[in-house]
N, C-alpha and C positions, 0 to 999 in steps of 0.2 A: 483392913488386916490380910482378910482372906485373899483377895486379890493381890495384894502386893506379897503375900508368900507363894502364892500361885505362880505369878512373875517369876520371883527370885529361882524357884524351883524348875521351872521351864527353861531360863538361862542356864542354869547351872547344868541340867540337862544337855542342853543344846551346845554347850563349852565342852562336855564330857564326849559327845559325838563327833565333834571338830578337832579332837585331841590329834595332835602330829603323831604319826607311826613312821618307821623307818624301814626302810629297803637297801640292800646292796646291790648293783648291779656287776656280775660277773660274766665274763665271756670267754667260751670254751674255745680250742682249735686253733688259736692265732697261729700263723699271722692272719690267715682267711680260710673260708670253706667256699672254695668257688666253683665246685662242681665242674671242672676243667674248662673253665671260662677264664680271659685273662682281665679280669676286673677286681683284683685283688685290692689296688690302691683306691678305687672307686667305693669298695665296701671300708674301707679302712677310713677314708676322708670323711665320708656320711656319718659313719658311727661317732667318729671324733667329733665333729660338728655339732652333732645332737647332745653329747655328752657336755660340752662346753656350752652350748645354749640352754641346757636344764640344769647345769652347775651339778653333773653328776660325776662323783670320784669313782670310775669303773676302774676294775682289774681286768687285765687280759691273760687268759692261762696259754703257754706256748708249748706246743710240739715242735722241739727244734729240728726234727727230721725235716719240717717243711721249710727251712732255713737252707736247704741244698739244692742246685739244681745239678744234675749229672755227677752227682759225687763232691760237688765243689760248693763252697759259701758262696749264695747269691747276695750281692750286696744290695738288691732291690727289695729284698725280703727282710733284710736287716734293717732298711730304713723304713718299710712299715712298723716295724717294734720301736724305732727312734721317735715315729709320730706319735705314737702312745704316749712314751716317757716326754717328750716335747711339750705335750698336751696336758702333764700333770697327772696322769694316770699311771696306775701300778702296771707290774707283770709278775705272774707267777710260774710256777714249775708244772707242767701237765704230762711229764714224762717225754722222752724223747720220740717215741713211735707210738704211743697211745695203747701200750700194752695192756692186755687184760689180765688183771690179777688171777681171775678165778684161773686160767689156761697157761701160765708158766710159773716155774719155778722161783723161789724167792730171790735167788742169786741174779736170775735173769731181769726180773722185773727191778731190783735194787738198783743194778747198773744202767738200768732203762732212765730210772730217776736220775741218777748222777749225771750220767749225758744230755738229760734233758735241762740242766741247768747251768751249764757251761758259758755258753754263748749269754744268755738272758741274764746271769748272775755278773757277767763281764760289761753288758750294759748298763745294767741298774747301778754297779758300782760308777760308772762313768757319770751318773745322774744323781750322783749322791744318795743313792737307797741300797737297801739289802733286800736282795733274793730271798723271802721266807716264808711263801704260803706255797702250798701243794695241793693240787685237785686231783683225787683219783678217778682215772679215767673210768667212764661206764658206771661210776660211783660205787664201783667194786671195791670194799675195805678189806676183805678176808672172810672167806666161807667158814670158817670155825674160829673157836677162840685163840688158837695156837698162830695160826695165820696173821690174823689180825693184830695181836700183840708183837708179833715179830715184825710187822711194817710200821706199827707205832714208834717201836723202839728204834728202829733205822731212822725215821723221820725226826725223831726228837735227837740222837745223834749227830745227824747233818744238819740240825738246828732248824728244820721246818715246820712248820704248823700248819696242821691241816684245816681244809676249807670246807665245810659241811654247805650242803644245800639244804635249803628247806622247800622252795618253790620249784620241784621238778615238773618237766614238761616234756612234751614231742615237739617242740619247736622246728626240728631238723625234718621231720615229715613235711610239714608246712613249706619249709625251705624247699624243698626237693622239686615238690609241686609248683613252686612260684618260680624256681629257675627255668623250668621248662616253660611256664608262661614267659617268660622274659625272651627265652629263645625263640620263641614262635610270635614274636613281637603282639601277644594278645594284652593290651595294656588293660581293657576291660575285665580279664581274667585275673591279671594280678592283682588288682584293686578289691575283686571279690574275694580272695586267698588272705589278701592283707587285713581285710576287714573282718573276716573270719577267724584270722589268727587273732587279732587285739582282744575281739569278744572271746574266744576262747582262752586267753592269757588272764583277761579280767575274771571270767568263772575260775580259773587257778587260785587266784591271788584268794578271791572270797572265800574258797573250799578250805583253803591251807592256811587263811586266818581264822577259820572256825576250828580245823584241827587244833590249831594252836591254843587255842582256848580252851578246849576239851583236855589237853595234855598239861598246860601251864596253867590255866584259868585267866589267861589275860593274851592280848595281842603281841607277840613277842617281835623285835626286829627279824625281818626277813632276809633269805638272800636266795635272789633270783638267778638259776643258771640258763643263759642262753649261748647261741654260738655265732662266730663271725661270718655270718652268710648276707647275699644281699635282700633277703626278707628283712633281717633285723635291721640293716642299714638305711632301706628304704622306710621302714614303719617303726624307729626308734623313737620319733619323736610323738606319735600316737601313743605308745605304749608309756612315754614319759607322761603324757596328759591324763591318760588314764590313770595312771598311779598317782597323781597330785590330786586327782579328781576322789580317791578315796583317803585324803589326806595323808598322803606317805610322801616323806623327806628322803632325799636319797644321802646315802652315807656311804664312808669306804669301808673296806676288807678289814682294816683293824678295828674301826668304830663298831662294826656290827658284832664283832666277836667279843665286846665287852658285856653284851647282852647276857646275864647269867644262864640264860636258859641255853648257851652253847659250852657251859660247863657241866651240863647234865651226864650222869653216866649212859653211855652206849655201849649196851651189853647184846645186842642183838645180832647173831653172827648171819647171815644169810649169802647166796650165791647174787641174789638181786640186786640192783641198783634201786635205790629208792629213798625218800626224802629224809633228814634227819629228824623230822618231827615224828615220822613213825618210827623211826629206831628209837628214840627216846621215850616214845609211848609204849612201845613193847618191852622197852626196860622196865618201865614203871608198873608192867604187869597187864595193859591192855590187851585187849585180843586181836585177832585177823579183822574183826568186824570194823576196828576202827577207821580201816580203809573204803568202807562202805559209802558209795556217793562221788568218788573220786571222778573229776571231771576227764570224761572219754572223748580222743579225737575224733572229730566228724567221719565216718566211714567212708566219704567221698575222697577225701583228703588222703587216707591211710590207703585206699583203692588206687587213686591217680599218682601217689607218691612211690606204691609198690611197681607201677610199671616202668619206672624209668632207673 
């Protein structure tokens, strides 16, 4: 009887440990972040092929200023967004020109939001979809209650839903360094940077999973922020495998927002762009010590990135 009881408890524990968790993959600064290189189609194609391979219902957040060349709409850039939609992925509004809400007046910022949804909205309609999600550039939501409320009211008025980020990270620093290795045709360095990046992202996942347990007492559905760079295009498969190793299933922007955690009050106003897990924790009364132990970007990545 004791042996059977021990076996059942062990099996139950193992099943708990293997429970599926959920993550939404969101990609900012569409159509691409090329650092001046002419590889935007390669980046888009690689990302989408990975999404298809791993059945990832990703969403890309568009800066519509990037859809113009010499003041005219660039059809090749529009085609990149069509690639996203034709593969079943969604698009969202990331403003027209990636303005910082901390540094411009409300009216300027709001106009940038409206201009950022014109072309994307039309494309979404063509594919039977509605443009409904908004991602704050720099994750800046308003440095005080007045500005935050003003922005939230504007978004509601124009039928936008804010898209929080729980796994914030410095992927762009890795991406800048990676791009230089690519230009130098240094394959071994590219692999080194990419492997370091995946390791860093795994540590970030574990860290924010722990933080969600501190704030909510459970592992919530996570939202990952990355950018449409060559680094992420080349290492999306490795990232997906890593998340699967940690028992994560990929879900859409719509589904991740169904997690009750995303309905939590956010009354933390700051100039900083930070994870919503921190925002929700601070609103609950937790102090700044909850950020202790956050995973830092390796020093050599920061240094080499800043050189370019």
